[in-house]
matplotlib code that plots the C-alpha trace (Angstrom):
import matplotlib.pyplot as plt

x = [-1.1, 1.9, 5.5, 8.0, 11.6, 14.2, 17.2, 20.3, 21.4, 24.7, 24.2, 24.0, 20.3, 19.8, 16.9, 16.4, 16.7, 17.6, 13.9, 12.5, 9.7, 10.0, 6.6, 5.6, 1.9, -0.2, -2.7, -3.7, -6.4, -8.6, -12.3, -14.5, -17.9, -19.7, -17.3, -15.7, -11.9, -10.4, -7.2, -6.3, -5.7, -8.6, -9.4, -10.5, -11.3, -8.1, -8.5, -6.1, -6.9, -10.5, -11.0, -10.5, -7.5, -8.0, -6.3, -4.7, -1.1, -1.5, 0.6, 2.2, 5.0, 2.4, 0.5, 3.6, 4.8, 1.5, 1.2, 4.7, 3.8, 0.9, 3.2, 2.8, 5.4, 4.0, 0.8, -1.1, -3.3, -5.0, -7.9, -10.5, -14.0, -15.6, -19.1, -20.6, -20.5, -18.0, -20.3, -23.5, -21.6, -18.6, -19.9, -20.0, -16.2, -14.2, -11.5, -8.3, -5.5, -4.7, -1.8, 0.2, 3.7, 6.1, 8.8, 10.7, 9.8, 12.0, 10.3, 9.0, 6.1, 8.3, 9.8, 6.4, 4.6, 0.9, -1.7, -4.1, -6.9, -8.3, -10.9, -10.9, -11.7, -14.9, -15.6, -15.4, -11.6, -11.3, -8.4, -9.1, -6.0, -4.9, -1.7, 0.4, 1.4, 3.3, 7.0, 9.5, 12.3, 15.1, 15.8, 17.9, 14.9, 16.7, 14.6, 14.5, 13.9, 11.9, 14.0, 14.3, 11.7, 11.3, 9.1, 5.9, 5.0, 1.9, 2.3, 5.2, 3.4, 3.3, 0.7, -0.9, -1.3, -5.0, -6.7, -3.5, -3.1, -1.4, -4.0, -3.2, 0.5, 0.2, -1.9, 0.5, 3.5, 1.7, 0.7, 4.5, 5.5, 6.2, 4.6, 3.4, 4.6, 7.4, 6.7, 5.5, 5.7, 5.3, 8.0, 7.9, 10.2, 13.6, 15.6, 12.7, 12.1, 14.1, 12.7, 9.0, 9.3, 9.2, 6.6, 2.9, 0.6, -1.6, -3.3, -5.4, -8.0, -7.0, -9.4, -8.4, -11.0, -8.4, -4.8, -5.9, -5.1, -7.9, -10.4, -8.9, -10.4, -8.7, -9.0, -6.7, -5.2, -7.5, -5.8, -6.5, -3.2]
y = [44.0, 42.8, 42.2, 40.3, 39.5, 37.8, 39.6, 38.7, 40.5, 40.0, 41.9, 38.8, 39.0, 35.5, 33.6, 35.6, 33.9, 35.1, 34.3, 37.1, 38.8, 42.4, 43.8, 46.8, 47.6, 49.5, 52.1, 53.7, 52.4, 53.8, 53.3, 54.0, 55.8, 52.6, 52.4, 49.2, 48.8, 50.5, 49.7, 53.4, 53.7, 56.3, 59.0, 57.3, 58.4, 58.1, 56.6, 56.4, 54.0, 53.9, 57.7, 60.4, 62.7, 66.4, 68.4, 71.0, 71.0, 68.2, 68.6, 66.6, 65.4, 64.0, 62.3, 60.6, 59.5, 58.0, 56.2, 54.8, 53.7, 51.6, 50.0, 52.3, 54.1, 57.5, 59.5, 60.3, 63.0, 64.2, 66.6, 67.3, 65.9, 69.3, 70.1, 67.2, 64.0, 61.4, 58.6, 58.3, 57.3, 59.8, 61.9, 58.9, 58.6, 60.5, 62.8, 61.1, 63.1, 66.7, 69.1, 66.7, 67.9, 66.3, 68.7, 66.9, 65.2, 62.3, 62.0, 58.6, 58.5, 58.1, 61.4, 63.3, 64.8, 65.1, 65.7, 63.0, 65.7, 67.9, 70.0, 72.8, 70.4, 69.3, 66.4, 68.8, 68.9, 65.1, 64.0, 61.9, 60.3, 58.2, 56.3, 54.8, 51.1, 50.8, 50.6, 49.8, 47.4, 46.0, 42.4, 42.2, 43.4, 46.7, 49.9, 51.5, 55.2, 53.9, 55.7, 52.3, 49.5, 48.1, 45.6, 47.1, 45.8, 46.5, 45.7, 43.5, 41.5, 41.9, 43.5, 41.4, 43.2, 42.2, 45.6, 47.5, 50.2, 53.5, 55.3, 52.9, 53.4, 57.2, 56.8, 54.6, 56.8, 59.9, 58.1, 57.4, 60.9, 60.9, 63.1, 60.1, 56.9, 56.8, 53.2, 49.9, 46.3, 42.8, 40.6, 37.8, 34.8, 36.6, 38.2, 38.3, 34.5, 33.7, 36.8, 36.0, 32.4, 33.8, 36.7, 36.6, 38.2, 40.5, 42.9, 42.1, 43.6, 47.2, 49.8, 53.4, 55.8, 58.6, 59.1, 59.6, 56.4, 57.2, 56.6, 53.4, 49.9, 46.5, 43.1, 42.3, 39.0, 37.0, 37.0, 34.9, 35.5]
z = [36.1, 38.1, 37.4, 39.4, 39.2, 41.4, 42.9, 44.7, 47.8, 49.6, 52.7, 54.8, 55.6, 57.1, 55.6, 52.6, 49.2, 45.7, 44.8, 47.1, 45.2, 43.9, 42.9, 40.7, 40.6, 37.9, 39.1, 35.9, 33.6, 30.8, 30.1, 27.1, 27.0, 28.1, 31.2, 29.7, 29.8, 26.8, 24.9, 25.1, 21.2, 21.0, 23.5, 26.7, 30.3, 32.4, 35.8, 38.7, 41.5, 40.2, 40.1, 37.5, 36.8, 36.9, 34.1, 36.4, 35.7, 33.1, 29.9, 27.0, 29.3, 31.7, 29.0, 27.7, 31.1, 32.0, 28.6, 29.1, 32.5, 31.0, 28.6, 25.6, 23.5, 24.3, 23.9, 20.7, 22.2, 25.3, 26.2, 28.8, 29.0, 28.8, 29.8, 27.9, 30.0, 28.8, 30.1, 32.0, 35.2, 34.8, 37.7, 40.0, 39.9, 42.6, 41.3, 42.6, 41.2, 40.3, 40.0, 37.9, 37.2, 34.7, 33.9, 31.1, 28.0, 29.1, 32.6, 33.6, 35.9, 39.0, 38.1, 38.2, 41.2, 41.9, 44.5, 45.6, 46.3, 43.7, 45.5, 43.0, 40.0, 38.6, 36.0, 33.1, 33.8, 33.6, 31.5, 28.3, 26.9, 23.9, 23.8, 21.0, 21.3, 18.0, 17.6, 14.7, 15.1, 12.9, 12.1, 15.3, 17.3, 18.0, 18.0, 14.5, 13.6, 10.7, 8.0, 6.4, 6.1, 9.6, 11.3, 12.8, 16.3, 18.3, 22.1, 21.1, 18.4, 14.7, 12.4, 9.8, 6.3, 6.0, 5.4, 5.7, 3.1, 2.4, 4.7, 7.5, 7.0, 7.2, 10.4, 12.1, 11.2, 12.4, 15.6, 16.4, 15.5, 11.8, 9.1, 7.1, 5.6, 2.9, 1.9, 3.4, 2.3, 3.9, 5.4, 2.9, 4.0, 4.0, 6.7, 9.2, 9.3, 12.5, 14.3, 13.4, 14.8, 18.4, 17.8, 17.9, 15.4, 17.5, 15.0, 12.0, 9.7, 10.0, 8.5, 8.5, 7.0, 7.5, 8.4, 12.1, 14.0, 16.6, 13.7, 12.8, 13.7, 14.0, 15.5, 18.4, 19.5, 17.2, 13.7, 10.7, 9.0]

ax = plt.figure().add_subplot(projection="3d")
ax.plot(x, y, z, "-o")
ax.set_aspect("equal")
plt.show()
């Protein structure tokens, strides 16, 4: 994943243009039990530069900072792999990070410290992480606290109501820090029309057997709504 933007500098650096590239790289990723890339909605093995992350020093602040670094709103949960192997190839990874320290709930990853060696760790201490990619916005696309009906977004796209029910609503609300859903509805063709013209539908066919989002399934980026 890479991001670039242009910047204007007025320091008189001859030959430099306002289109000089600024670059930010992502080094975290998550994989499932088959060592395939994971969306990270359910507990997945956290990797940093291709190696695992030791749980020494790891806490909720670190989980939230890393999830935000990967484009999520925050963490749903985290744990360690334990003595049971997460995957058949888990022990083949190097342990690339340990002693993670994020002191504040508002810390971004750049505010955290860590060690790139974890000699006292073993793979039973590998971090498993689940992130939440949902957010609620109002008709002006401003963040909403969800106290009133608000548009549900997932990775910046909308959620189709196919399969959505009260259990799914509770699961989503709990994933973003609520205690459950108060009510839910669909947009219809009213106040949201202009907003929706420029927003993709990204999630469809949600099925939640319980109010735990990590147990829900859905289709991504292939809606039939």
